[in-house]
C-alpha positions in Angstrom: 10.7 -62.3 66.6 9.9 -59.0 68.2 6.4 -57.8 67.2 7.2 -54.3 68.4 9.9 -53.6 65.8 8.9 -51.7 62.7 12.3 -51.8 61.0 15.4 -54.0 61.5 18.6 -53.3 59.7 21.1 -56.1 59.9 24.8 -55.8 58.7 24.1 -53.1 56.2 27.2 -52.2 54.1 27.5 -49.8 51.2 30.6 -49.3 49.0 30.6 -47.0 46.0 32.6 -48.0 42.9 36.1 -46.5 42.9 35.9 -45.7 46.6 37.9 -47.8 49.1 36.1 -46.4 52.1 32.7 -47.9 53.0 29.9 -45.4 53.3 28.1 -47.8 55.6 30.1 -50.5 57.3 28.2 -53.4 58.9 25.4 -51.3 60.5 22.7 -53.0 62.5 19.9 -51.1 64.3 16.2 -51.3 65.0 13.3 -48.8 65.0 10.4 -49.5 67.3 6.7 -48.8 66.5 5.7 -45.4 67.6 9.3 -44.3 68.2 11.3 -41.3 67.1 14.9 -42.5 66.5 17.5 -39.9 65.7 20.3 -40.8 63.4 23.1 -38.6 64.4 26.8 -38.1 63.4 29.3 -35.9 61.9 29.2 -34.8 58.2 30.0 -37.8 56.0 29.3 -40.4 58.8 26.9 -42.2 56.5 23.5 -41.1 57.9 21.9 -40.1 54.7 23.3 -43.1 52.8 21.8 -45.5 55.3 18.4 -43.9 55.1 18.6 -43.7 51.3 19.0 -47.5 51.4 15.9 -47.9 53.5 14.0 -45.4 51.2 15.0 -47.3 48.0 17.3 -44.6 46.6 20.4 -46.7 47.2 20.9 -50.5 47.2 23.1 -52.0 49.9 26.3 -53.9 48.9 25.3 -56.4 51.6 23.0 -56.8 54.6 19.3 -57.4 55.2 16.2 -55.3 55.9 13.2 -56.4 57.8 9.9 -54.6 57.9 7.5 -55.7 60.5 9.5 -58.9 61.0 9.6 -59.8 57.3 12.8 -59.8 55.3 12.2 -57.6 52.2 14.1 -56.3 49.2 13.9 -52.5 48.6 15.4 -51.5 45.3 13.4 -48.4 44.5 11.3 -45.7 46.2 8.2 -47.4 44.7 9.2 -50.6 46.5 9.8 -48.7 49.7 6.3 -47.2 49.4 4.8 -50.6 49.2 6.2 -51.4 52.6 4.8 -48.2 54.1 8.1 -46.2 54.0 8.2 -42.5 53.0 11.1 -40.1 53.0 11.2 -36.3 53.1 14.6 -35.2 51.8 16.7 -32.2 52.8 15.9 -30.5 49.5 12.1 -30.3 49.1 10.8 -32.5 46.2 7.9 -30.1 45.4 6.6 -28.4 42.3 6.4 -24.7 43.1 3.9 -23.9 40.3 1.4 -26.5 41.5 -1.0 -26.2 44.5 -0.5 -27.9 47.9 -3.2 -30.4 47.0 -1.7 -31.2 43.6 1.7 -31.8 45.3 0.2 -34.0 48.0 -1.7 -36.3 45.7 0.9 -36.4 42.9 1.5 -40.0 41.7 -1.7 -41.1 43.4 -4.2 -38.7 41.9 -7.9 -39.3 42.2 -9.5 -39.8 38.8 -12.9 -39.4 37.3 -14.0 -41.5 34.5 -10.6 -43.2 34.9 -8.8 -40.5 32.8 -9.1 -37.0 34.3 -7.8 -35.6 37.5 -10.6 -35.1 39.9 -9.5 -31.7 41.2 -12.4 -31.3 43.7 -11.6 -34.7 45.3 -7.9 -33.9 45.2 -8.5 -30.8 47.3 -10.9 -32.7 49.6 -8.4 -35.6 50.1 -5.5 -33.2 50.8 -7.6 -31.1 53.2 -8.6 -34.3 55.0 -4.9 -35.2 55.6 -4.1 -31.6 56.6 -6.9 -31.2 59.0 -6.4 -34.7 60.5 -2.9 -33.7 61.6 -3.7 -30.1 62.5 -1.5 -28.5 59.9 -2.1 -24.8 58.9 -1.6 -25.0 55.1 -4.2 -24.2 52.5 -4.7 -27.0 49.9 -5.5 -24.6 47.1 -2.5 -22.3 47.7 0.4 -22.6 45.3 3.7 -24.0 46.8 5.8 -21.1 45.6 3.8 -18.8 47.9 4.4 -20.9 51.0 7.0 -20.3 53.8 9.7 -22.9 54.3 7.9 -24.3 57.3 4.7 -24.7 55.2 6.7 -26.5 52.5 7.9 -28.9 55.2 4.3 -29.6 56.2 3.4 -30.2 52.6 6.2 -32.8 52.3 5.0 -34.6 55.4 1.3 -34.5 54.3 2.3 -36.1 51.0 3.9 -39.0 52.9 0.8 -39.4 55.1 -1.5 -39.3 52.1 0.5 -42.3 50.8 -0.2 -44.1 54.1 3.4 -44.1 55.2 3.9 -45.8 58.6 7.6 -45.4 58.6 8.7 -41.8 58.0 12.3 -40.7 57.3 13.1 -37.0 57.6 16.6 -35.9 56.5 17.8 -32.8 58.4 14.2 -31.4 58.4 15.0 -28.3 60.5 18.0 -27.2 58.4 16.1 -24.3 57.0 13.4 -23.8 59.6 13.2 -21.1 62.2 13.0 -22.0 66.0 9.3 -21.4 65.9 8.8 -23.6 62.8 11.0 -26.3 64.4 8.9 -26.3 67.6 5.7 -26.7 65.5 7.3 -29.6 63.5 8.4 -31.4 66.6 4.9 -31.1 68.1 3.6 -32.7 64.9 6.2 -35.5 65.0 5.4 -36.4 68.6 1.7 -36.6 67.7 2.5 -38.9 64.7 4.6 -41.1 66.9 1.8 -41.2 69.6 -0.6 -42.3 66.8 1.7 -45.3 65.9 3.9 -43.8 63.2 7.7 -44.8 63.4 10.1 -42.0 62.6 13.7 -41.8 61.6 15.1 -38.3 62.0 18.5 -37.5 60.7 20.2 -34.6 62.6 23.5 -33.4 63.9 22.1 -31.0 66.5 22.4 -32.0 70.1 19.6 -29.6 71.2 17.2 -31.3 68.7 18.2 -34.7 70.0 17.4 -33.7 73.5 14.0 -32.3 72.5 12.7 -35.0 70.2 14.5 -38.3 70.4 13.3 -41.5 72.2 16.6 -43.1 71.3 19.7 -42.0 69.3 21.8 -44.1 66.9 25.2 -42.4 66.4 27.2 -43.1 63.2 30.9 -42.4 62.9 33.0 -42.9 59.7 30.3 -45.2 58.3 30.0 -47.4 61.4 27.5 -47.5 64.3 29.3 -45.8 67.2 26.5 -46.5 69.7 22.8 -46.6 70.6 21.6 -44.6 73.6 18.1 -44.4 75.2 18.6 -41.3 77.2 22.4 -40.4 77.1 23.4 -36.9 78.2 24.6 -34.4 75.5 28.2 -34.9 76.5 28.1 -38.7 75.8 26.3 -38.1 72.5 28.9 -35.5 71.6 31.7 -37.9 72.5 30.2 -40.6 70.2 29.6 -38.1 67.3 33.2 -36.8 67.5 34.6 -40.3 66.9 37.0 -39.7 69.8 37.4 -40.6 73.4 36.9 -37.0 74.5 33.8 -34.8 74.2 33.4 -32.9 70.9 34.0 -29.2 70.8 30.8 -27.4 71.5 29.9 -24.3 69.5 29.9 -22.0 72.5 31.0 -18.4 73.0 34.3 -18.3 74.9 34.4 -16.3 78.1 36.2 -13.1 77.7 36.4 -13.4 74.0 38.0 -10.2 72.7 36.3 -8.2 70.1 38.2 -6.2 67.5 38.2 -2.5 68.1 36.5 -0.1 65.7 38.7 1.5 63.2 38.5 5.3 62.5 38.7 4.8 58.7 35.9 4.7 56.2 33.4 1.9 56.2 34.4 -1.1 54.0 30.8 -1.8 53.1 27.8 0.4 53.7 24.1 0.6 52.8 22.6 4.0 52.5 18.8 4.0 52.7 18.5 0.9 50.5 15.1 -0.2 49.4 14.6 -3.4 47.3 11.3 -3.9 45.6 10.3 -6.6 43.3 8.0 -5.6 40.4 4.4 -6.0 41.2 4.9 -6.2 45.0 3.6 -3.5 47.3 5.8 -4.4 50.4 9.5 -3.9 49.8 11.9 -6.9 50.4 14.2 -4.4 52.0 12.8 -1.2 53.3 15.1 1.8 53.7 18.0 -0.1 55.2 21.2 1.7 56.4 24.2 0.2 58.1 28.0 0.1 57.7 30.8 -2.3 58.6 34.3 -1.2 59.2 37.6 -3.1 58.9 38.0 -5.7 61.6 34.3 -5.8 62.5 31.5 -8.4 62.3 28.0 -7.1 61.7 25.4 -9.7 62.6 21.9 -9.9 61.0 19.3 -12.0 62.8 15.7 -12.6 62.0 12.9 -15.0 61.4 12.8 -16.4 57.8 10.9 -14.2 55.4 11.7 -10.9 57.1 14.5 -9.8 54.8 17.6 -11.9 55.5 17.4 -13.6 52.1 16.9 -10.3 50.3 19.8 -8.8 52.2 22.0 -11.6 51.1 20.8 -11.3 47.5 21.5 -7.6 47.5 25.0 -8.1 48.8 25.6 -10.8 46.2 24.5 -8.6 43.3 21.4 -10.8 42.6 18.9 -8.0 43.6 19.6 -4.3 42.9 18.2 -1.3 45.0 15.1 0.5 43.7 16.5 3.4 45.8 19.5 4.1 47.9 23.1 3.0 47.4 25.4 0.2 48.4 29.0 1.4 48.7 32.4 -0.4 49.0 35.1 1.9 50.4 33.0 4.8 49.3 32.5 3.6 45.7 28.9 2.9 44.5 28.6 -0.8 43.7 24.7 -0.9 43.8 24.4 -2.2 40.2 27.3 -4.6 40.0 26.8 -8.4 39.4 28.4 -11.1 41.4 31.5 -11.4 39.2 32.2 -7.7 39.3 31.6 -7.6 43.1 34.1 -10.4 43.5 36.6 -8.3 41.6 35.9 -5.4 44.0 36.7 -7.5 47.0 33.7 -9.7 47.9 34.1 -13.2 49.3 30.7 -14.9 49.5 29.4 -18.0 51.4 25.7 -18.3 50.4 22.9 -20.1 52.3 22.1 -22.0 49.1 25.2 -24.1 48.8 24.0 -26.2 45.8 22.1 -23.6 43.8 24.4 -20.6 44.3 27.6 -21.7 46.0 28.7 -24.5 43.7 28.4 -26.0 40.3 26.9 -29.4 41.2 27.9 -31.2 37.9 31.5 -29.9 37.9 34.2 -32.0 39.6 34.7 -31.5 43.3 38.3 -30.1 42.9 37.2 -27.7 40.1 34.6 -26.3 42.5 37.4 -25.3 44.8 38.8 -23.0 42.1 35.6 -21.6 40.6 36.5 -18.0 41.1 40.3 -18.3 40.4 40.6 -20.6 37.3 43.2 -18.3 35.7 45.7 -19.0 38.5 45.6 -22.7 37.7 45.8 -22.4 33.9 48.9 -22.9 31.8 48.9 -21.8 28.1 45.1 -21.6 28.2 44.6 -25.1 29.7 43.7 -26.1 33.2 46.7 -27.6 35.1 44.8 -30.7 36.6 47.7 -31.7 38.8 48.0 -28.2 40.4 44.3 -28.1 40.9 44.3 -31.6 42.5 47.2 -30.6 44.8 45.5 -27.4 45.8 42.3 -29.3 46.6 44.1 -32.0 48.5 45.8 -29.4 50.7 42.5 -27.6 51.6 40.5 -30.8 51.9 43.0 -31.9 54.6 42.9 -28.7 56.5 39.1 -28.4 56.4 38.5 -32.2 56.8 36.4 -32.5 53.6 35.3 -36.1 53.2 34.0 -37.3 49.8 34.2 -40.0 47.1 37.1 -38.5 45.3 38.1 -35.1 43.9 37.0 -36.0 40.3 33.5 -36.9 41.3 30.9 -34.2 40.7 30.2 -31.8 43.6 26.6 -33.1 43.9 28.1 -36.3 45.3 29.2 -34.5 48.4 27.0 -34.5 51.5 25.5 -31.1 52.4 28.0 -30.5 55.2 31.0 -31.5 53.2 29.9 -29.2 50.3 29.6 -26.4 52.8 33.2 -27.1 54.0 34.4 -26.9 50.4 32.8 -23.5 49.9 34.1 -22.2 53.1 37.6 -23.4 52.3 37.5 -21.9 48.8 36.3 -18.4 50.0 38.4 -18.2 53.2 41.6 -19.2 51.4 41.6 -16.2 49.1 41.5 -13.3 51.6 39.2 -10.5 50.5 38.4 -7.1 52.0 34.8 -8.1 53.0 33.0 -11.4 53.5 29.3 -12.2 53.4 28.5 -15.4 55.5 24.9 -16.6 55.2 24.0 -19.5 57.5 27.7 -20.5 57.5 27.3 -23.5 59.9 24.0 -24.8 58.5 24.3 -28.5 58.1 27.6 -28.8 59.9 28.4 -31.0 62.9 29.5 -29.6 66.2 33.3 -29.7 65.7 33.1 -28.4 62.1 30.8 -25.6 63.2 33.1 -24.6 66.0 36.1 -24.5 63.5 34.1 -22.2 61.2 33.4 -19.8 64.1 37.2 -19.7 64.8 37.9 -19.0 61.1 35.4 -16.2 61.0 36.9 -14.7 64.2 40.4 -15.0 62.6 39.3 -13.2 59.5 38.0 -10.4 61.5 41.3 -10.2 63.4 43.2 -10.0 60.1 41.2 -6.9 59.2 38.3 -8.2 57.1 34.9 -6.6 57.3 32.3 -9.3 57.9 28.6 -9.5 57.4 27.1 -12.5 59.2 23.5 -13.4 58.3 22.1 -16.1 60.5 18.9 -17.5 62.0 21.1 -19.1 64.7 21.1 -16.8 67.7 24.0 -18.6 69.3 26.1 -17.9 66.3 25.1 -14.2 66.2 25.8 -13.7 69.9 29.1 -15.6 69.8 30.6 -13.6 66.8 28.9 -10.4 66.0 30.2 -7.0 67.3 27.0 -5.3 66.3 23.6 -7.1 66.0 20.9 -5.9 63.5 17.5 -7.5 63.8 15.4 -7.7 60.6 11.6 -7.6 60.7 9.4 -7.2 57.7 12.2 -5.9 55.6 13.4 -3.3 58.0 16.1 -3.1 60.7 13.8 -3.3 63.7 16.6 -3.0 66.3 20.3 -2.6 66.7 22.5 -3.7 69.6 26.2 -3.5 70.5 27.2 -7.0 71.5 28.9 -6.1 74.8 26.8 -8.2 77.2 27.9 -11.7 78.2 25.7 -14.5 77.1 26.9 -17.0 79.7 24.9 -18.5 82.4 25.1 -15.7 85.0 22.2 -13.6 86.5 20.7 -11.3 83.8 22.8 -12.9 81.0 19.8 -13.6 78.8 18.8 -10.0 78.6 20.3 -9.3 75.2 19.1 -12.7 73.9 15.5 -11.9 75.0 15.7 -8.4 73.5 16.8 -9.9 70.1 14.1 -12.6 70.3 11.4 -9.9 70.9 12.6 -7.8 68.1 12.5 -10.8 65.7 8.8 -11.1 66.4 8.2 -7.4 65.8 7.8 -6.6 69.5 9.3 -3.2 69.9 12.1 -2.7 72.4 
């Protein structure tokens, strides 16, 4: 018996009814006390399933779990909590209308007279956890007013309030900025130093290099390998499930950019201001830009500075208070998403579950959401045609899932993103809006998406790329617009190389400064 092991997983298998492929296939691994262990792998590799088993959300088909050397049965999140296990999911489990303190103590609320919530003590208890771990959140602030990074802090504080010694974080940086990620990693290292044991699910090599003590790489439901300090090429090789290193999402030397066209702009913003009722500062403040055929306009920025509002305006969810949005010279400022699609919009949103899909509808039906008429015969959906269409695109885009008739919510985040990308790219439109297109994708899948975006540009599409990933912006965009406090703070022509040569980081540094509001 090893007294230094917090968790031992032995021969864990998970098979879902009606699915021949095992989600987890005989996985055995350990987590040491005070260790940060990254669970890495491609989309659909079984990472979240394995951690859901430890967190009590799934039950294994076979295998054993030991906590602190004792074999245990974990059949619910409540049972997991009894053994000191807490899990923060990729989608925050917070109540936006409640305060930070109320969310932290929920389920274990302090009471007075045995009946009523002791609000004063709830705030004091939450503040104690916040201050003990040097977080910056206000316990009396409502969650809906928090930044994404502050919501992440609230989730972790809730686990710590419940005395979790084994913490599971599922893709915690998926929606965080670089600054918020750095702050989170500093916190996680402090927690590990204090004796907490941490599982961190990720697919990002850079994060593994920054945070991991060890890495467990999963591939097609199996454990491909454990590494103490493997270099990124070895980890990439394991994650790609092949004998050769995985493709890296890297800008190719000498990548050709499409030339400007002399015609009219395909999509243009003219002095657009978006202002929510009751707010003094606009979400978008006098924005002007245009995108011509065969061009990619990149929009970079830190979260909360207008990228989300820009996406919402392009998707018809927010309308300008002043100014106009034009498509080939025609005013489309007041159109909704359906009418914008009819005008020529293809849209890949950042919120793949809430906006990009119908979670309760079948996976194959999600593939035809915006073209059901094409697959209808005599007023009825041709199920065979839909299934054949889905199978074809699923093979091309390597979409892994339990089966096309399962609901879309059964797909992992990365595979759902692949489905949305396949659906939108397959039906060529005059302009595309990509918002965080590779968020949640593994290295090889992300590289494939970049190639698809470049191919669409070369076919003549006008593309708006909204991303907090600077590598993505620098690799693809012809022009780069930096958003700060709702304005375009700076604009750059992406002509400089971003490779490792003297002075190559000049453009990257300028963009980074503009993202922080430092004038160029």
